[in-house]
N, C-alpha and C positions, 0 to 999 in steps of 0.2 A: 504494500500500500504506500503510495506516495504521500509524504507529509511536508507541510509547510510550517514556517515559524511566523507567529504573529509579531506585532511591534514590540511586545514585551519579552519575546524570546520563547514563548510557550509553543509546544507542538500543537498544530491544529490540522484537521482533516482537509484534504483538497476539496474543491467545490463539487467535483463529480461524486466523490464518496459521500460527502455531506448530503447531497441531493438524494442519493440512493437511500440513505438512512431515513430521511424524511418521507420518502415514498413508502418505504416499508412500514413506518410508523402509522401513516395514514391508512394504508391497506389493512393493517392489523385491526383497525377500528370498524371495518366493514360489517354490515349486518348479514352479509352472505358468508356463511362459515368457511366455504372452500376458497374464498378469494386469496387469503395469504398463501395458502399452499399452492394454488394455481399460479400466482405470480412467480414464485420461486421455481416451480416446476416448468413453467414456460421458458424461463431463463435457462434452466438446465437442458431442456430439449433444444433450444436455440443453439447452445454450445455443442451439443451432439451433432446437430445438422451442419453447423458452420462454426467450427472451432476458432476461426480467426475473426469472429464477429467483433466489430469495433465498439467503442464506448457508446455511440449513439444507438446502435442496434441493440446492445445489451440493456440500456436503460429503457428503451422502448418496450422490450420484452417484459421487463419488471413492472412497468407502469401502464401497460396497454389497457387495463380495466379499472384504472383508478377512479373513474367516474362512479363506479358502484359503491365506493366508500364515501362519496360526497353527500352532504346534506341536501344538495340539489340534484341528485342523480336522475338521469333520464329513466322514465318509467315505461315499461312495456305497455301498460294499459292506455297510454296516451297516443299509441300508434296502431292503426289498423294493420299496416304492413310490417312484417317482422324485419325485413331488410332496411326499411326506413328507420325503425327503432335502433337497429344496430349501427347505422350510419350516424345517427344523432349521438349515440353512446360513444362512438369513436371520436367524434368531433369534441365532445365535452371532455373526454379523457385527455385529448391533445391539448386543449386549452388549460386544463389544470396542470398538466406536466410543464407547459411553457412557463406558467407563473412560478412553479417551484424552481425550475432550472435558472430562470432569470434572477430569482431572489438569492440564489447561491452563487451567482456570478459565473456560471458555466459559459463557455465560449459560444458565440452566436452560431457557429457552424454546427456544433453538436445539438444545440437547442433546435435549430431549424430542421435538421435531419431527423432527430428523434421524434419531434412532433409530427413531421410528415409521415413517418412510419406508423405512429400510433393512429393517425387519421385514416390510414389505409390498411390497418391490420385485419379488418374484416374481409377485405376484397382483394388484397394484393395489388399487383399491377406492374411491379418491377422486381428484379431478382431479390433484393433485400426485403421488400414488403412481402413477397411470396414466401420467403423463409420464415418471417415473423408469423404470417398466417398459418403456415404449417406447424410451427412450434406451438402456437396458441391452440390450434385445432386438435393436435394429437394430445396435448396436455388435458384437454377436456375429457377425452376418453381415458387417459391414464389416471388423472387425479380427481377430477370433478364428478365423474359419473356416479360413484356410490352415494355421495351426499345429495346430489341433484335428484337421483332416483328416490331416495328416502323422503325428500321433500315434495316432489312433484308427481310421483307415481309412474306407472308403466307407459300410458299413452303419451303424455307430454314428454317424458324422457326419450321415448322412441322417436317422436317427431323431432326433438332436438338432435338426436343422434343421426337421423337421416339428413338433416340440414348440415350437421358438422361433417359427415362423411363426404358429402358433395364438395366441401371446401378443401378437402385433403388432396394433395398432389398424388399421382400414381405411385410415386416412391413411398409416400407415407401410408398409402393403402396397404402396402406390404408390411410396413412397420406395425400397423394396427393389428395384424394377425398374431403378433407376438404378445399382445397385451391381454392379460387374463386377470379376473377379479375373484375374490374369495366367494362372492355370492354367485352361484351358478345361473341365477336368473339374468344377471347382467351379461354373462358370457353368451347366453341364449339370445338376448336382445341384440348384442353386437353381431352375432351370426345371422340373425334375421335381417338386420339392416344391410349387411354386406350382400346377402343373397338377393334381397329385393332390388337393390340398385344395380347389381351386376346383371340381373335378369333384364332390367329395363334397357341396358346397353346393347343387348343382343338383338 
């Protein structure tokens, strides 16, 4: 970890690390119990997919869902269209992240890039945004699924899985086959989702 000295000679954290600490602290307060796990898990998946991910991409992975920990979070009930809801969520997350990074004096290049990636994390659109989308999507199946299922039940969770599977790249479709949960019902659901979508492609 890079360290800087303040004017009194005390060691202080660099702006990037300080911003990550604040992001983690905010996400830890989310009312959605899987959010802190998902943030870290998305970052872990990002580094598996792209080990040389730069600071902007890493902080985007950590903060991509920070809207959900906000007092003014975007609410699903306010949108008839699920994709419109997700776009509003991504925009709000990017705006929150920008405020945090600016407050910590992170350089403008990292701020602009990280916020652009968060803005596009639901849809991808360029190589790095696509990697972030993949990391986010596979993390849902890896870390979010049990808690989501416990809260939302079979039908809603399966609908969310179908949506999430369609977001995954072909490479990550193969990775999903290696993910197994202790609850056999979740493994059955994943198999149903994969089978349904693959049959549609035929």
